[in-house]
C-alpha positions as CSV (number, residue, x, y, z in Angstrom):
1,M,69.4,29.0,35.6
2,T,71.3,28.0,38.8
3,D,69.9,28.0,42.3
4,I,71.3,31.2,43.9
5,D,71.6,29.6,47.2
6,N,74.0,26.7,46.0
7,G,76.5,28.8,44.1
8,P,77.2,28.9,40.3
9,Q,77.4,25.1,39.9
10,L,80.8,25.1,38.2
11,P,81.8,21.9,36.5
12,V,85.4,22.0,37.9
13,L,87.3,24.1,40.4
14,P,89.3,26.5,38.4
15,P,92.8,25.8,39.9
16,V,92.3,22.1,38.7
17,L,92.1,23.6,35.0
18,L,95.4,25.5,35.8
19,L,97.0,22.4,37.0
20,G,95.5,20.3,34.3
21,A,96.8,22.7,31.6
22,L,100.3,22.7,33.2
23,A,100.4,18.9,33.3
24,V,99.4,18.6,29.6
25,A,102.2,21.1,28.7
26,I,104.7,19.1,30.6
27,V,103.6,15.9,29.0
28,L,103.3,17.4,25.4
29,D,106.8,18.9,26.0
30,W,108.0,15.6,24.7
31,I,106.8,16.7,21.3
32,P,109.5,19.1,20.3
33,L,108.7,22.5,19.6
34,H,111.4,25.2,19.4
35,F,110.4,28.8,19.7
36,L,111.5,29.5,23.2
37,A,115.1,29.8,24.4
38,A,116.5,27.0,26.4
39,P,115.8,27.4,30.3
40,V,119.6,28.1,30.9
41,G,120.6,31.3,32.7
42,L,118.9,34.6,33.1
43,N,117.7,36.0,29.9
44,L,114.7,38.2,28.8
45,Q,112.4,35.2,28.5
46,T,113.3,34.0,31.9
47,V,112.8,37.5,33.5
48,A,109.6,38.0,31.6
49,G,108.4,34.6,33.0
50,L,109.4,35.5,36.5
51,V,107.6,38.7,36.3
52,L,104.4,37.0,35.1
53,V,104.7,34.4,37.7
54,V,105.2,36.9,40.7
55,G,102.5,39.1,39.2
56,G,100.1,36.3,38.6
57,I,100.6,35.1,42.3
58,W,100.2,38.6,43.8
59,L,97.0,39.3,41.8
60,A,95.4,36.0,42.8
61,R,96.5,36.2,46.5
62,S,95.5,39.8,46.8
63,A,92.1,39.1,45.5
64,M,91.8,36.0,47.8
65,M,92.8,38.1,50.8
66,L,90.3,40.7,49.8
67,F,87.5,38.1,49.7
68,H,88.5,37.0,53.2
69,R,88.5,40.5,54.7
70,E,85.1,41.3,52.9
71,G,83.6,38.0,54.5
72,T,82.7,36.2,51.2
73,N,83.6,32.7,50.0
74,V,86.8,32.4,48.0
75,I,86.0,28.9,46.8
76,P,83.9,29.6,43.6
77,T,81.7,26.5,44.1
78,Q,80.4,28.0,47.3
79,P,77.7,30.7,47.3
80,A,78.8,34.4,46.9
81,L,77.9,36.4,49.9
82,K,78.6,39.9,48.5
83,V,79.8,41.8,45.5
84,V,83.4,42.7,45.9
85,T,84.5,45.8,44.0
86,G,87.6,47.2,45.7
87,G,91.2,46.2,45.2
88,P,92.0,44.4,42.0
89,Y,88.4,44.3,41.3
90,R,88.5,48.0,40.3
91,Y,90.4,46.9,37.1
92,T,89.2,43.3,36.5
93,R,86.3,41.2,37.5
94,N,88.4,38.1,37.5
95,P,91.8,38.8,39.2
96,M,92.1,35.2,40.6
97,Y,91.6,33.7,37.1
98,L,93.7,36.2,35.4
99,G,96.6,35.4,37.9
100,M,96.3,31.8,37.0
101,V,96.5,32.6,33.2
102,M,99.6,34.8,34.1
103,L,101.0,32.0,36.2
104,L,100.8,29.3,33.4
105,L,102.4,31.7,30.8
106,G,105.1,32.8,33.2
107,L,106.1,29.3,34.1
108,S,106.0,28.2,30.6
109,L,108.5,31.1,29.8
110,V,110.8,30.2,32.8
111,F,110.9,26.5,32.0
112,S,110.7,26.8,28.1
113,L,107.3,24.9,27.9
114,E,106.3,25.8,24.4
115,W,103.1,23.9,24.8
116,G,102.4,25.8,27.9
117,V,102.5,29.1,25.9
118,I,100.1,27.4,23.2
119,L,97.9,26.3,26.2
120,T,97.7,29.8,27.8
121,P,94.9,31.1,25.5
122,V,93.0,27.8,25.7
123,L,93.1,28.1,29.6
124,W,92.0,31.7,29.2
125,L,89.2,30.7,26.8
126,V,88.0,27.9,29.1
127,F,87.8,30.2,32.1
128,D,86.0,32.8,30.0
129,Q,83.4,30.5,28.4
130,V,83.1,27.8,31.1
131,I,83.7,29.3,34.4
132,V,83.3,33.2,34.2
133,A,80.2,33.1,31.9
134,R,78.4,30.8,34.5
135,E,79.6,32.8,37.5
136,E,78.3,36.0,35.8
137,R,74.8,34.6,35.2
138,Y,74.8,33.4,38.8
139,L,76.0,36.6,40.2
140,T,73.6,38.6,38.0
141,A,70.6,36.5,39.5
142,K,71.7,36.6,43.0
143,F,72.7,40.3,43.2
144,G,70.8,42.0,40.4
145,D,71.6,45.7,39.8
146,E,74.4,45.8,42.3
147,Y,76.3,43.1,40.1
148,R,75.1,44.8,36.8
149,T,76.7,48.0,37.9
150,L,80.0,46.1,38.4
151,L,79.5,44.6,34.9
152,T,79.3,48.2,33.4
153,R,82.1,49.7,35.4
154,T,84.9,47.1,35.2
155,R,86.0,44.9,32.4
156,R,85.8,41.1,32.4
157,W,89.6,40.7,32.0
158,L,91.5,44.0,31.5
């Protein structure tokens, strides 16, 4: 179990995982796959990608601003100071991570990065199993029933 005064002891900052997945997708783009339209002009794929990019940024940013307003740490390697249940946390316990997953998928659609589309569920799985599972153990140990109530009331993702 983690020391509740030192945060969840994450092995890596979650934005590093997003940037790593995006970098790998760009590098692997040299291996040709062709299931997305070329990134030319405005088409349904590009519009869907832009919607995901804007939605992902909005979701993550609104959660970060709520953390600031509530007076708790945004950086997940720092100790949590309180359980936040308002805003996007009424619908998902992980809006910042969900926003990052949406951002990867959206950028992949906009720029026709087939490998980014393939890596999107991998990023989600790494967030789910490596980051979120560890955070949930930490938050349960630190906040007990208050956090367990959130677990029963709000879904992990959607």
